[in-house]
N, C-alpha and C positions, 0 to 999 in steps of 0.2 A: 658430885653436882658440877654443873658448868661453872668454870671459873676463868677469868682473864684479868691480867693486871694492867693491860694497856690496850689502847685502840690500835687496830691493824689497818694500814692503808698502803695500797700499791697503785701504780699508774701505768697506763699505756699512753700512746700519743693521742688517743681519742676518748679515753674514759678513765674513771677512778673507781676502784673497788675498796670498800672499807668494811670492817667488822666492828660494830660498836660494842659497848660494855653490856648491852641488853641481849646480845647474842643474835643480832640481825646482820645478814650479809647484804650489802647494797652495792650496786654498780650504777653509776650515773655517767651519761655522756657529757664530755667537758663543754662542748659548744652547744648552747641552746637547750641542753638537757632534754632533748626530744625523747630519748630512750632512757628508761629507768627500770632497774630490776631490784626487787625487794624480797629476799628469801630468809626466813628464820633458820638459823643453824640447826635447830632441833628437828628439821624436816629434810636436811640435806642428803641423808642417805637412809637406806633400809637394807638389812642383811637377813638372809634366810639360812639358818643352819639345820642340818638333818642329823638325827640321832640314829646310829647304826644298830642300836640295841632294840629300840621299839619302832624304828622306821618312821617316826613322827618328825614333822617340821615345825620349827619355831622361828618366828619373825621378831627381829629387834630393830627398833628405831632409836635414834640418839636421845630423844627427849632432852633432858638436861644432863645426862649421865656421861659427860666427857670433859676433858680439860683442853686448854689452848696453850700452845707454846709458840712464841714468836722469836725468830732469829734470822738475821741476814735477809730480811724482806720475804721470808717464807713463813706461812702460818700453818702449824700442824695441829689437827684436831685428833685427839687421842682418846680412844675408849677402851677400857680394860675390864670393866665390871659387867660381865654377862652372867646372869643368874637364871636358873630355872628351879622353882620350888625350893628356894634357899640353897641350891647347889651351884657352886661356882663353875663356870666353863672356862678352861684355859685357852682363851681366845683374845686376840688383840687386833684392833682396827686402828690404822693411822691414815688420815687423809690430809693431803697437803694442798695448799692454795698459794700460787705464786704468779709472777709475771714472766712470760716467755714468748719470744717471737712476736712481740707487740700485741699479745693477747693474754687473757687470764687462763691459767693452767690448773686443772683439777686432777690430781693423781693420788697415789697412796700405796698402801700395802696391807694385806690381811694375813694373819697367821693363826692357825689353830693347832695347838700342841696336844692333840688327843686323838687316839684311834677310835674313840667313841663318837666323835663329832666330825662332821664334814661341812664345809662351806658350799651351799647349793647355788645361791644367787646373790648378786649384789645389785642394788639400785643406787647409782651414783654417777654424776650429781643429779639431784632433783632441784631444778631451777624454776622456782615459782615467781609469779608477780612480774612478768616481762611486760612492760607497759610502754606504749607509744603515745605521746601527748599531742601529736599534730593531726593525725588522721588514722583511718583504719589501714594497717599495713597488710601487704600480701605475703603469702607463704610460698617459698620455693622448696618443693618436696621431692626427694630422690626415688620415687616409685618408678621402676623401669628406667626409661631415658629421662623422665622428669614429669612433674606436674606443677602448675601454678594456680594458686587460689587468690583471686583479687580481693575477695571478701572473707574475713575471718569466720563469719557465720557459716559460710559454705564449707570451710575447712572442718569446723567442729572439733572432733577428737579422733586421732588416727595413730596407728602403730605400723611399724615396718621392722623386718628382720634383715640384718646385713650379714654377709653379702649374698645377694640373689637378684638375678635379672627379673624375677617375678615379684620382688619386693624391693628392698633397698639396694640399689646398684652402687651407691656411694655412701660413705659414712658421715655425711654432713647435710645440714639444711640451713636455710636462711629465712629470717623474717625481715621484710624490707618495706620501709615507707617510701616517700617520694625520692629522697636522696640520702638515706641513712638506714643501717640495718644491724641486726644481730646475727652473728655466725655461731653455730654450735656444731662442732665437728669432733669425731673420735680419731685421735692420732695414735693408732695402735699399730706398731711396726709388725706385729704378728698377724694382723687383720683377722682376728678371731671373731666368732659370732657375737653380735650385739643386737639388742632390740631398741629401736628409737620410738619414743612416745612424745607426742605434742598435742595439746588440747587448748581450746579457747574458751575462757570463762566469760560468757556474754554479759553476765550481771556485773562483774568487776571490770570487764574489758581488759583482761590481761591474758597472756599465754603462760602455760605451765609446761615445762619440758622435763624429760626423764630419760636416762640411759640405763638399760638393764643388761647385765652380763651373766650368762650361765657359767658356773665355775666348776662344781663337782670336784673339789680338791681341798686339801688342808691348808694350802697357802695360795696367795694370789697377788702378784704385782699389778696394781691397778693401772691400766694404761691411761694416757693423758687424754682428757676431754678439754677442748679449747673453746673458750667463749670470747668472741671478738666483737666489739662495737666498732663500726666503721662508717665513714662517709662514702657516698656513692651508691651505684646500683648493685644488683646481686652479682655482677661480674667480679666485683672486688672479693666477695666471699669465695667464688669459684677459684680465683687465682691464688688465694691464700691456701686452700686445700691442695691445689695442684703443686704449689711450691713445697709444701711438706712432703707430698707423694714423691716428687722428684728427688728429694734428699735421701730417700730410702729404697726406691724401686725404679725399675726400668721397663718400659713397654717394649714389646717385640717389634722388630723391623721386618715386615713381610716382604716376600719377593716382589719384584717390579710388576709382574703380571697381575698380582692381586691389587696393587695400587691403581692400575689402569682399568681394572675390570668394571664393567657396567652393571653387573648383577647376574642372575642365573635363572635358568629354567629348571624348576624342581619337578621331577617326575617320579611317581611311585609306579614301579614296573609291575608289581604284584601286590594285591591288597591283602589285608588281614584275613579275609574270607577265602583266600587262595585263588582269587580270580586274576589271571594274567592279562594285563593290558598292553604291555610293551615287551615282547620277547627280545632277547639280546640283539637279534638281527635288525629290530626296529629302532635301535639306537641311532641308526642312520636317519630315520624319519624324525627323531627328536632333534638331530643336528639341523635338518632342514627347517624345522619349526623355530629353533633358536636363532638361526640366521635371518629368518623372516622378521623376528622381533629385534634384531641387531644385538643379540646376546651371544657371548662366547664362552659361557660356562654352563654345564649341566650337572645337576645333583641327582644321583641315582639312589632313590629310596626304594625299599621293598625289592631289592635286587637279588636277595639270597633265597634259599630254599623255603624259608618260613614266610616269605612275603613281608609286608610291613606290620609291625607290632605282633609278631609271633615267633617263638622259638629263640628269642634273645637269651644269651649272647652267641648263639650258633649262627654263623654267617658263611656257610659254604656256597659257592655258586650253584644254581639250580639247573639240573639236567633238563627239566621240563621247559625252561626258557632258552636252552641251547647249550648249556654246559660251560665250563671254564674256558675252553679254547675259543668258543664263539664270543664270549664276553671280552677276552683279551683282544681278539681281532677287531671287535666293534670299537673298543677304546682306542686302538691304534688308528682306525679309520677316522675317528673323531679328531685325533691329534693332527692328522694330515690335513684336516680342514681348519686347523687353528682353534679348536674347541677343547677346553679343559674339562676334565671329568672328576667329580668328587663322589666318593663312596661313603655310604651311610653306615653308622653303627650307633648303638645307644650306650652311653657311658654310665648310666645310672640304674637300669632295671634289668631283671631277668625273668623269663617265663617259668612259672613254677611247675609246668608240665614236663620240663626238659631233664635229661640226665645230668646236665650241668648243675641244675638246682638240687637234684637228688644227691649228687656226690660232692658238690662244692658249696652248696648253699650255706652250710654252717659256718664256713670260713669267710664268706663273701657278703652275706646280707647285713643290712643295717638293723640293729637291735634297739628297740625303744626301751624307755625306762621301766616299763612293765615286763620286760623280758621277751616281748613278742616282736616278730618281724613286721616291718611296715609294708602292708599289702594294699594294692590298688589295681584298677583295671580300666581298659578303654573300650567303650561300645562304639564300634565303627559302623556296623551294619545291623539293621533291625531284625534280621532273621538269622543272626549268627551268635553263638554263645560267646560271651566276653572272655578274653584271655586274662588270666589272673597273673599279676606281676608282683615280685618282691623287689623292694628297693635295695640296690647294691650300695656298698660303702667303699669308696676309693682308698680308705685306710687299710683295706685288705690287699696284701701283696699278691695273692692269687688273682684277684680281680684286676689289679693294675697289669699284671703279666698278660692276662687274657686280652686286655685292651692294647697292649704293645703288639701282641701277635696279630691282632686285627689291623693295626696300622701297617705292619710289614706285609700282610696279605694284600692290602690295598695297593701298596707300592709295587708289589710283585705282579699284580694284575695290570699295572701300567697306569693306574689312576694318578691324579695330580694332588690329591689330598684326601683326608678322611674327616668326616664330621662325627664327633662324639656328642650325640644328642643329649640334651637336658643338663649337661655339666654346667652351663652357664646360667640356666634359668631356674632349675629346681632349687628350692630353699635349702638353707644350711641347717638341716635337721640334726639333732644330737644323736649320737650312736653310743650305746652302752655295752658293745661287744668288748670282751677282754682279750680278743684274739687279733686285734687290729693295731696298726702303727699310729695310734693316737691315744690320748688320755681318755679313759672311760668317762663318758658324759660330755664329750666335746663333739663338734661337728667334723666333717671330713674335708672342710674347705682347703686346708693346707695340702692335703693329700691329692685333691683334685688338681691343684696347680702342679704338684709333683708329677702326677700321672701325665698330664698333657705336655708338660715341659720335656719329660723324658721321651715321650712318644714323638714329639717334634724333633728332638735331637737324633733319635735312633733312625727314624724314617728318612731324615736328610742324609744319612750315610748312604742310602740307596739312591735318593733323588734330592739334590741340593735345593730344588725349588718346591719340594713337597710341602704341603701346608696342613695344619690342624685347624679344624673349625669346630664350632659348637653352636647350639641354639641359645639365644639370649646373651646377655653380657653383664659383667660387673667389673669393678676396678681391680679385683684380685686376679681374674683370669686374663685381663689385658696383658699380663706379663707372660702369657704362654700361648695365646690364641692369635692366629694370623687373620682370620676372617670370621665374622659373626653372622649367623642366620637370624634375622630379626624376629622377635617375638615380644609381645607385651606392650605396655603403655609407651606411647611415643614412636613406635615403629609403624603405626598407621594413623590416619587422621583421627579415628576413633577405635579404641580397643575395648570390647565388651561394654560399650557405652561410655567409656572414659576418654576424654580429650586429653591428650598428652602435651607436654612441653619439652620436646626433644632438645631444645636449646640448652637445657641444664647440663646434660651429660656431654653433648657434642661440644659445647664451649669449654668445659672442664678437661675433656679428653678428645681434642680434635683429631688425634691420630686414629680414632676408632673407625674401622671399616666394617660396616654392617648393612645388611639388606633391609629394605622395608618389609613389612609383612602384607602380602597380597595373595589371598587364597584362590581367587578365580583363575580360569585358564586364559584370561586377558587382563588388561589394566585400563582403567578409565583415565581420561585426560586429567581429572582432578587428582587422583591418587598418584599418577606419574609426576605431576607438577610438584606435589607435596614432597616426594622423595628428592627431586632435584634441588629444591629450595634448601633443604637441610643437609644436602650432601650424603643422603642415604643411597645405597645401590638398589637396583630394581629387582623385581621378582615376578615370575609367572609360574603358576602351579598347575600340575596335572595329577589329580588324585583318584578320580573315578571315571567310569566308562563315559559318562556324560561329558567330561572334560576332553576325553580322547576324541569323541565325535565332533566336538567343537573345533579342536585343533587340527584334526585331519581333514574334515569335510565341511567346516564352517556351519555345522548344524546348530541352530539356536536352541538352547535347552528349554524344556518345559518342566513342570513339577514332576512329571513321570520320569524324566531323565535321572532323577536322584531319589526316586521313591523308596529305595532300599537303604538310603544313606542317612545316618543319624544326624550329621552336621553338614548339610549341603552348602555349597557356596551361594552367594547372593544372585539368584537367577535374574532379578530385575536389573541389577547392575550389568551383568553379562550382556543382556539384550538391549541395553540403552543405546548402543551404537552398533553399526555393522562390524563384523570381524575385520574386514579390509580397512575401514576407517580407523579402528582402534589400533591396528598394527601400524598404519601409516604414520599416525602422530607419534606413537611410541618410538618407532624407528628414527624419525626425524629428531625427536628429543634426545636420544642417545647420541646421534651425530652432533647435535648442538653441544652436548657435554664433552665429546671428544675434541671439538674445535676449541673448547675453553677448558681443556684438561689441566692447565697450569693453576686454575682456580678450583674447579669442580672435582678433580682427581687428586692432585698433589698439593693444592692450596690448604691453608689452615683456616678452619671455620672460626669466625670471630663474632657471630651473631650480629647484633646491631651496635656493638661496642665501637664508639668513635664515628658512627654513621648517623646522619640526620635524615629523617624520613617523614614525609607528609602526604596524605591522600586517603580517602575513604576506600575501604575494602582492599587496601594495599598492604602487603606483607613483604618485607625485604630482609635479606641476610647477606653477610659479607664473608668473602674468603680472601685471605692475604697470601701473596707469594712475592717474596723479596720486596721491591719498592712499588708494587702494584696491588690494588685491591679490586676484586670483581664483586659487584653487588648484584645479586639476583633479585629481581622484583617480580612479584606475582600479584596480578589482579584477580582476586578471589571471587569477584562477582560473576555469576554464571551466564548472564545475558547482556550486560552493559559495559561499554568502554569506561575507563577511569583515567582522570588526570592525576599526576603525582609529581612530587619533587624529591630528589635524592641528592645529597651532597656529602662529601667527606672532607671536613676541615683539614687543611694541610696537603690536600691532593687536588689535582685537576683532571677533568674528564678527558679521555682520549678516544674512546670508542664505545659503541653500543650495538648489540645484536640480539636476534631472536632465532628460535628454530626455523630453518628454511629461509631466514632473512639475516645473513651475516653482518649487514650494515644497515642500521636504521637510525632515524632521528631520535636522539636520546630522550627528549622531553615531550615527544608526541604522545597522545592518549594511547593507553595500553588496552588491547582488545580483551574481551571477556575471557576469563579463565586462561590467561596467557602469561608467559614468562618473557622477561628481557634481562639481559645482563648489561650492566654499565661498568666499564673498566676505567679505573682512576689510577693515575701515576703520581708519586710523591713529588711535591714541589721542590 
C-alpha cells in the first residue's frame, strides 16, 4: 500500500512542487498562483507488460501499491508488487521526482528479471489537472514547424509521435496564458521515439498531459521529462528546450552557398507513368527558367530510369533521356551558369517489383509487430497501376550502404547534393526485424541520423561543398542535414487545411534552412511574402506536362491540362495573375532578400521577441545580426493599405526598404499584400 512518513517539497525560482500525505502531487506557481497542477500519485504512471508464453498484454497502474522514499530532496516512488492471478512478476519500477535546471524532473528506471515477461510500453509522467486561474491559455504544439491554438476548446485532445516532420518535430510543448506558462519537454539524450498526448477537459477547465514510450525490452532507464512553470511568453519555453539541446547536440554547419541560397526549382524529369517531360539536354531550359525566377538551385526528381516513384532504390541514369554522359554534361553546363544541382533518391521506400526487393528485401524492410512488412503505394495518375512500396529500415546495414552508394553516384555525376526523401518527414515507426542494427521493437531514428551523417562525410571526401538534403525536418536530423525540402504544417500558409505556426520551430532552431512548400509551377505574391517573412527559402515545382507548358510557353492551364493527374496543383491560383507578373514580383522579392541578406539569409530569426508591433492586418518578424535587427513587416490585407507602428526597445531605426524600393519612409502606410524591412541598430 502507499506509504509516506513525511511531506515532500521542492522549489524552483517560479514554482513549488509538493506531495502530501494523501498521495497528491501539486505544483503551484509562486507569484499569483495563476498556474496550478493537481495530480494524484496513483495515476502518475501506467505500465504495459507482455508475456512471451501466451503473447498477452497486461496493464498495471500504481493505484496505492507503491512506497515513497525521500532523501536529499529527491522523491522515489517504488513499486515492486506486480501480480497476475496471484502469481508474482519479478518486476521493479522506480520513479524519481527532483528539481533540476530550475524545473521539475521526472525520471526513473524499470527492470524485469524474467525471460517470460517484457516491458512493452510506459506511460509516464501522466500530469493531470493543469489549471490556469486567470484566462483561457493557448497551446503551442510541435506538429511540423508548429501550431498555435488560442482557444483550448479548439485544441481538444491531440497526439503526436516524436521525432517526425509529419508529426512532432520537437519533443516539447507549452501551455501559455498572457504572461506565464507551463513547459513540458522530454529531455532524452538518445532522442528515441515518444508519443505526446495533451487534452483539454472543458467541464473541469484543466489540461491533462501524458508521455508514452514504446520500450520492448526487459529494462529501461526512463529519460527525463521536465515540467517548468515560467513567467513570460512561449519564447521562454523554447529557449529552455534549446539550452538543453545545445548541452548535448550540435547542428550541422552547411556550406556558404546553402546559407545564401534563395530556394529551388524542383523538376520531375520523368513521371511514374514513364512519361518524359525534361530529357537531360533540356536541363539547359530548366536553367533558363530558374534564372527567370532568380533561383540558382535545381532539384532533379524522376531523373533515373524508373522515373519518379518507380524502381526505387535503383537509380541508374536513363538512356531514353540521354544517358549518363549527357546528364554529366548538362550538370556541368548548369555549373558554368552558377546553378547548383541536387539529385533525388528516396531514403525510406523500395519498389516491391524490383530485383533489389526480391534479393535484399528480407534484410532491408521494416517489419511490423505482426511480422509483416509495412506496405503502401502512391497513385500519381488515374490510368496507371499504382506502384507498391515496402518501407525500408535504416537499421539495415545493406540499406545504408545502398544509400551511401547513391550519394557517391550523385557526387560522381557532378551534382552538388543528394536528397534522401522521406527521411525527415516519415514517422518513427517501430521495426521488429531481428536482422538490423537496433533493438527489436524500436524505431530507426538513430540509424537515420547515422546514415545521413556518414553519407555527408563520405560524399564530402569527393566534394567538400556537397550537401545532404531530405524532405521535412525534426530536431534529430538537424544534426546531419544541410538543407531541408519543406513539407507539412508551417511550410505553407495552409497545409491540408491546417494553419501552421512556423514561429515555433524557427525560433527554437533559427539555423534551420528549409524551403516553403509551393507545388504550382509559379508562386503567388501572398505565398512568396509568407516565406520571406519567416525566413523560408522559396520553391517552384514542375511535376506534370501542364506545368511544363506553363513554364516553357506561358500556357495557362485548364482542368484538361491535369485531367490524368490524381493530385493536380491549384489551377485557380496559377491563373490568378499572368506568368510575367508572377515572375516579376518573385524576381524582385529575391533581389530584396539578397540586398538584406545579413538578416534574411545569415541573420537569426527572433520572431517578435523584444519587438513592439501595432497595426491591423500587420504581421512582423525580426532577424538579428550582431548589433542590428531587421524587422520584416507584412500588410496581409489583399486590397487596402495599412498604417502600423514597429519599435525595438534599446534600438533606433536607421533604414527602411521594400522590394524595388531600397529606401522608403519607415512609417508611411504599407501597400496591400506588401513587405517592408525596418533596420534597427542597438543604442
